[in-house]
C-alpha positions in Angstrom: 56.5 26.6 -8.5 54.8 26.2 -11.8 54.7 22.0 -11.4 53.1 23.0 -7.7 50.2 24.7 -9.2 49.8 22.2 -11.4 49.1 19.8 -9.2 46.8 22.0 -7.1 44.6 22.6 -10.3 44.8 19.1 -10.9 43.8 18.4 -7.1 41.0 20.9 -7.2 39.8 19.3 -10.6 39.6 15.3 -9.2 37.7 16.6 -6.4 35.0 18.2 -8.1 34.9 15.2 -10.4 34.9 13.0 -7.2 32.2 15.4 -5.9 30.2 14.6 -9.4 30.5 10.9 -9.1 29.2 11.0 -5.3 26.1 12.6 -6.9 25.7 9.8 -10.0 25.6 6.9 -7.1 23.4 9.1 -4.8 20.9 9.5 -7.9 21.6 5.4 -9.3 20.6 4.4 -5.7 17.1 6.7 -5.7 16.5 5.8 -9.0 17.4 2.0 -8.2 14.4 1.8 -5.5 11.9 3.8 -7.3 11.8 1.0 -10.0 12.2 -1.4 -7.9 8.9 -0.2 -6.1 7.2 0.5 -9.2 8.0 -3.2 -10.9 6.6 -4.4 -7.6 3.5 -2.3 -7.1 2.8 -4.2 -10.8 2.5 -7.2 -9.3 -0.7 -6.8 -7.5 -2.5 -5.5 -10.3 -1.6 -8.0 -12.4 -3.3 -10.1 -9.3 -6.7 -8.6 -10.3 -5.7 -8.6 -14.2 -5.8 -12.6 -13.3 -8.8 -12.4 -10.9 -10.5 -10.7 -13.6 -9.6 -13.5 -16.0 -10.8 -16.2 -14.1 -14.5 -15.0 -13.9 -14.4 -14.1 -17.7 -13.5 -18.0 -18.7 -15.2 -18.8 -15.9 -18.0 -19.9 -18.3 -16.7 -20.2 -21.1 -16.7 -23.2 -23.5 -13.4 -22.5 -24.6 -10.9 -20.2 -23.9 -11.1 -17.1 -26.6 -7.6 -15.9 -28.3 -6.7 -19.7 -27.4 -2.8 -19.9 -27.4 -1.6 -21.5 -30.2 0.6 -24.8 -30.4 2.6 -23.9 -33.1 2.7 -19.9 -34.2 3.4 -18.8 -36.9 7.4 -18.4 -38.3 7.0 -14.5 -37.9 8.0 -13.3 -34.5 8.6 -10.0 -32.7 11.1 -9.1 -30.3 11.3 -6.2 -28.3 14.8 -5.4 -26.1 15.2 -2.7 -23.2 18.4 -1.1 -23.2 20.1 1.9 -22.3 20.5 5.2 -23.6 22.7 6.5 -21.7 26.6 5.6 -21.0 28.3 4.4 -17.5 26.4 0.8 -17.3 28.8 -0.7 -17.8 28.0 -4.3 -19.9 24.2 -4.5 -19.2 23.9 -3.7 -23.3 26.6 -6.4 -24.2 24.6 -9.4 -21.7 21.2 -8.2 -22.9 23.0 -8.0 -26.7 24.8 -11.8 -25.8 21.1 -13.1 -24.8 19.0 -11.9 -26.9 21.6 -13.1 -29.7 21.6 -16.3 -28.8 17.8 -16.8 -27.8 16.9 -15.6 -31.2 19.7 -18.5 -32.4 17.8 -21.2 -31.0 14.6 -20.2 -32.3 15.7 -21.7 -35.9 13.6 -18.7 -38.0 14.9 -16.4 -40.8 16.3 -12.9 -39.4 14.2 -12.1 -42.5 11.2 -13.3 -40.4 12.5 -11.5 -37.0 10.8 -8.1 -36.2 13.3 -6.0 -33.3 12.4 -3.2 -31.6 14.9 -1.9 -29.3 13.9 0.2 -26.2 17.8 2.4 -26.1 20.2 3.4 -29.0 23.0 2.2 -27.3 21.3 -1.5 -27.2 19.7 -1.3 -31.1 23.0 -0.2 -32.3 25.2 -3.4 -30.8 22.1 -5.3 -32.5 23.1 -4.1 -36.1 26.6 -4.4 -34.9 25.7 -8.3 -35.0 24.1 -8.2 -38.1 20.7 -8.2 -36.6 18.8 -5.7 -38.1 16.5 -3.6 -35.5 12.9 -2.0 -37.2 11.6 0.5 -34.7 13.6 2.0 -31.8 12.3 4.1 -29.1 14.0 6.3 -26.2 14.5 4.8 -23.2 12.0 6.9 -20.3 14.2 9.0 -17.9 12.0 9.1 -15.2 9.3 6.7 -13.6 6.5 8.8 -14.9 7.8 8.3 -18.5 7.3 4.3 -18.2 3.6 4.2 -18.9 3.7 6.7 -22.0 6.7 4.2 -23.3 4.7 1.0 -22.5 1.1 2.5 -24.0 3.4 3.1 -27.4 4.8 -1.0 -27.1 1.5 -1.9 -26.9 0.6 0.1 -30.0 3.6 -1.2 -32.1 2.5 -4.8 -30.6 -1.1 -4.4 -32.7 0.2 -3.5 -35.0 2.3 -6.1 -35.6 -0.5 -8.4 -35.4 -2.9 -6.7 -37.2 -0.2 -5.9 -40.1 2.6 -7.7 -40.6 0.7 -11.1 -38.9 3.1 -11.3 -36.2 2.2 -13.5 -33.7 4.5 -14.9 -31.4 6.2 -11.7 -29.4 9.0 -12.0 -26.9 10.7 -9.2 -24.2 13.9 -9.2 -23.7 15.6 -7.7 -20.5 17.9 -7.9 -17.6 16.4 -8.1 -14.3 17.8 -7.0 -11.2 18.9 -10.1 -8.7 20.5 -8.8 -5.9 22.2 -5.8 -4.6 23.7 -4.3 -8.3 23.9 -8.0 -9.7 21.6 -8.9 -12.6 20.9 -11.5 -15.2 19.2 -11.7 -18.6 16.0 -13.0 -19.5 13.5 -13.8 -22.3 9.7 -13.6 -21.5 7.2 -15.1 -23.8 3.9 -13.0 -23.9 2.1 -13.9 -27.2 1.0 -15.9 -28.0 -1.0 -16.5 -24.4 0.5 -19.3 -22.4 -2.4 -22.1 -22.8 -0.8 -23.7 -19.6 -1.3 -20.4 -17.7 -4.8 -19.7 -19.2 -6.2 -23.1 -17.7 -4.5 -23.2 -14.6 -6.5 -20.0 -14.6 -10.1 -22.1 -14.9 -8.8 -24.1 -12.6 -8.2 -22.2 -9.7 -10.5 -22.2 -6.8 -12.6 -18.4 -6.4 -10.8 -16.9 -2.9 -14.5 -16.5 -1.6 -18.4 -17.7 -1.8 -19.0 -14.7 -3.5 -18.4 -14.4 -7.2 -18.3 -11.3 -9.1 -20.7 -11.1 -12.0 -20.3 -8.5 -15.7 -22.7 -7.0 -18.4 -19.4 -7.7 -20.6 -19.5 -10.1 -23.7 -17.3 -12.9 -22.2 -14.8 -12.5 -25.3 -15.0 -9.1 -25.4 -14.0 -8.6 -21.7 -11.2 -11.4 -22.2 -10.1 -9.6 -24.8 -9.4 -6.1 -22.5 -8.2 -8.3 -19.7 -5.6 -9.9 -22.6 -4.0 -6.2 -23.2 -4.2 -4.9 -19.5 -1.8 -8.5 -19.1 0.5 -7.0 -21.3 0.4 -3.7 -19.9 1.5 -5.2 -17.0 4.2 -8.0 -18.9 5.8 -4.3 -20.4 5.6 -2.5 -17.5 7.3 -4.7 -15.6 10.3 -5.7 -18.3 11.0 -1.7 -18.7 11.0 -1.0 -14.7 13.5 -4.1 -14.4 15.7 -3.2 -17.3 15.7 0.3 -15.4 16.8 -0.7 -12.0 19.2 -3.0 -13.9 21.3 0.1 -15.4 20.7 2.4 -12.8 22.5 -0.6 -11.2 25.1 -1.1 -13.3 26.0 2.6 -13.2 26.0 2.4 -9.6 29.1 -0.4 -10.0 30.2 1.8 -12.3 30.6 4.2 -10.4 31.9 2.8 -7.1 34.6 1.3 -9.0 35.4 5.2 -10.6 35.0 6.4 -7.2 37.8 4.2 -5.5 39.8 5.1 -9.0 39.5 8.8 -8.0 39.9 8.0 -4.7 43.8 6.4 -5.0 44.9 9.1 -7.6 44.0 11.5 -4.9 46.1 9.9 -2.4 48.8 10.1 -5.6 48.4 13.4 -6.5 48.2 14.7 -2.4 51.4 12.7 -1.6 53.0 14.6 -5.2 51.5 17.8 -4.1 53.3 17.5 -0.6 56.7 15.9 -2.0 57.4 18.9 -4.1 56.1 21.3 -2.2 58.8 19.7 1.0 61.2 19.9 -2.2 60.4 23.6 -3.2 60.9 24.5 0.6 64.3 22.9 1.2 65.2 24.3 -1.8 64.8 28.0 -0.7 65.5 27.4 2.6 69.0 26.1 0.9 69.4 29.6 -1.4 68.5 31.1 1.7 71.2 29.6 3.8 74.0 29.6 0.8 72.9 33.0 0.0 73.4 33.9 4.2 77.0 32.2 4.0 78.2 34.0 0.7 77.1 37.5 2.6 79.0 36.5 5.8 81.5 35.3 4.2 82.1 38.9 2.3 81.5 40.8 5.8 
């Protein structure tokens, strides 16, 4: 009976774990859609920023803050990972991609400044011999994304003014389909000269050309800051969507394993219970036969 009670308790705990896994699956699925919507919504704002840059560059002889062909030796890398576990290989994937990309840049590690968004990805980067100079926590909700992005903007401004860092690259994972994602690296500074030329050459969508009162160089710098905001916001939202997709995939595997384990435990429970019932019946029959022989 003790073995049967032990199996009964194990089945109860396993079912509670199954319920927890299902809840985490639902939350991960909801988070994926939430962060995907955030990444898509910022694309419309990016279009507005590009249209503003079109106007700011329209009458400029040379683009203010033009991109340099060969930025200085110092570079800054912002790597987006996770603070929490149960997200599969996401941190491994982005760390591998970042390490290979930084190695291809042929800059000494002392000239590379790395800021990690996520304690776990920071630890893995340091394990690879790439010191992390600053760490930020991953926001736990969509409401915290903008605050983290503003902090990243402040850090980039410090890099440029104090550390003379001219090259800034973002590394993050982005969803491809379903629960699948892939890493990518995007250079955000210096601003791509080809992109700027494309904006200047792009025709305005209407006959009415907007005007502005602000000095063109100041307007350009303000719009470039908004461009950086959009790039950082999109990278962080895509990383969070990928993290939740990886967690959803892990929970799906865990759910299948739990279901298999429950089937096994239930089968053992029924077998043990049947064996106990059979043993009790045999004891009753044996006792009855013994009494009958005495009578």
